[in-house]
C-alpha positions in Angstrom: 93.8 134.0 84.2 97.0 132.2 85.2 96.8 129.1 87.4 99.0 128.7 90.4 99.9 125.0 90.9 100.9 123.7 94.4 102.9 120.5 95.1 101.6 118.8 98.2 103.5 116.0 99.9 101.2 113.7 101.9 102.4 111.0 104.3 100.1 108.0 105.0 100.0 104.3 105.6 99.6 102.6 102.2 98.7 99.0 101.6 101.0 97.5 98.9 100.2 94.6 96.5 101.7 92.2 99.0 99.2 93.2 101.6 102.0 94.8 103.6 101.2 98.3 105.1 104.0 100.9 105.0 104.2 104.6 105.7 104.8 106.4 102.4 105.1 110.0 101.3 103.6 110.9 97.9 103.4 114.1 96.0 100.2 115.5 94.5 99.6 118.6 92.4 96.6 120.9 92.5 95.8 124.4 91.6 94.6 126.8 94.2 94.4 130.5 95.0 96.5 130.3 98.2 98.4 127.9 100.5 95.3 127.8 102.7 93.1 126.7 99.9 95.7 124.2 98.7 95.7 122.7 102.2 91.9 122.5 102.3 91.7 121.0 98.8 94.4 118.3 99.5 92.7 117.4 102.7 89.4 117.0 100.8 91.0 115.0 98.0 93.0 112.7 100.3 89.9 112.0 102.5 88.2 110.7 99.4 91.3 108.8 98.3 92.3 106.9 101.6 90.5 105.9 104.7 93.7 105.9 106.7 95.0 108.9 108.6 97.4 111.1 106.7 99.6 114.1 107.3 100.5 116.9 104.9 104.2 117.3 105.2 104.9 120.1 102.7 103.1 122.5 100.4 105.0 124.6 97.9 104.3 126.5 94.7 105.2 124.5 91.7 106.9 126.1 88.7 104.7 124.6 86.0 103.4 126.9 83.3 101.0 124.3 82.0 99.7 120.8 82.8 98.8 118.4 80.0 97.0 115.2 80.9 96.8 112.5 78.2 94.5 109.5 78.3 96.0 106.0 78.8 99.1 107.4 80.5 100.1 106.6 84.0 103.1 108.7 84.8 103.9 112.4 84.9 107.0 114.0 83.3 108.5 117.5 83.8 109.5 119.0 80.4 111.8 121.9 80.3 111.1 124.0 77.2 113.5 126.8 76.2 111.8 129.5 74.3 114.2 131.2 71.9 114.1 134.9 71.2 116.5 137.0 69.2 117.7 140.3 70.7 117.9 142.6 67.7 120.1 145.1 69.5 122.9 142.7 70.5 122.2 140.2 67.8 122.3 137.4 70.4 119.9 134.5 71.0 118.1 134.7 74.4 116.5 131.7 76.0 113.8 131.7 78.6 112.7 128.5 80.2 109.2 127.2 81.0 108.2 123.9 82.6 105.3 121.7 81.4 103.9 118.7 83.3 102.9 116.1 80.7 101.4 112.7 81.2 102.9 109.8 79.4 104.0 106.2 79.7 107.7 106.8 78.9 110.2 109.5 78.1 109.7 109.2 74.3 105.9 109.6 74.7 106.5 112.5 77.1 108.6 114.2 74.4 105.9 113.6 71.7 103.3 115.0 74.1 105.4 118.0 74.8 105.7 118.7 71.1 102.0 118.3 70.8 101.4 120.7 73.6 103.7 123.3 72.0 101.9 123.1 68.6 100.7 126.6 67.6 103.6 128.3 69.3 104.8 131.1 67.1 108.4 131.3 68.2 111.3 128.9 68.2 111.8 126.5 71.1 113.8 123.5 72.1 113.2 120.8 74.7 116.5 120.4 76.6 115.3 117.9 79.2 112.5 115.7 80.3 112.5 114.0 83.7 110.0 111.7 85.4 108.2 113.6 88.1 107.4 112.2 91.6 103.8 113.5 91.2 101.3 110.7 91.7 98.2 112.6 90.6 96.9 116.0 89.6 93.7 117.6 91.0 92.8 120.6 88.8 90.2 123.0 90.1 86.9 123.1 88.2 84.1 125.6 88.5 80.7 124.8 87.2 81.4 127.0 84.2 84.3 125.0 82.9 82.4 121.7 83.4 79.5 123.3 81.5 81.7 124.4 78.7 83.2 120.9 78.5 79.7 119.5 78.4 78.8 121.9 75.5 82.0 120.8 73.6 80.9 117.2 73.9 77.4 118.1 72.7 78.8 120.1 69.7 81.0 117.2 68.7 78.0 114.8 68.9 75.9 117.1 66.8 78.8 117.5 64.3 79.0 113.7 64.1 75.3 113.3 63.6 75.3 116.0 60.9 78.2 114.3 59.1 76.4 110.9 59.3 73.2 112.4 57.9 75.2 113.9 54.9 76.8 110.5 54.2 73.4 108.7 54.2 
């Protein structure tokens, strides 16, 4: 099932490191089924995030094919990936672009993370551009099933580790 990502711009009073309060507009990304659900979810997320009043100024569909978070990274980058296909009839190269959102600390790390995300891709591709995104945070939608599957993966890894340790001993 494909995921539809929504960019939500939220305006609120933010307290800066200096203690000064300023109105600021920040962009957040979340997946949802519709604009209505996106609005409900961003309201829920922002209510947990800030005690100040906030206003949703814009919601639009984002053109990301995939989102790849990485631990110990604090910024989000938009990677343009050109998938290269060869048209046998005309003998010409045809490119189609997809956009990935990858988390990284700098552009070089974003490039490395993009290459990691594209591992296993059967066709040729190139990465013509990577730009820093204004997105502050990503709120993926989880159902109980996905959390349960993630829990089972952790259990399986733990059991594998225990089995490996028993074999060594």
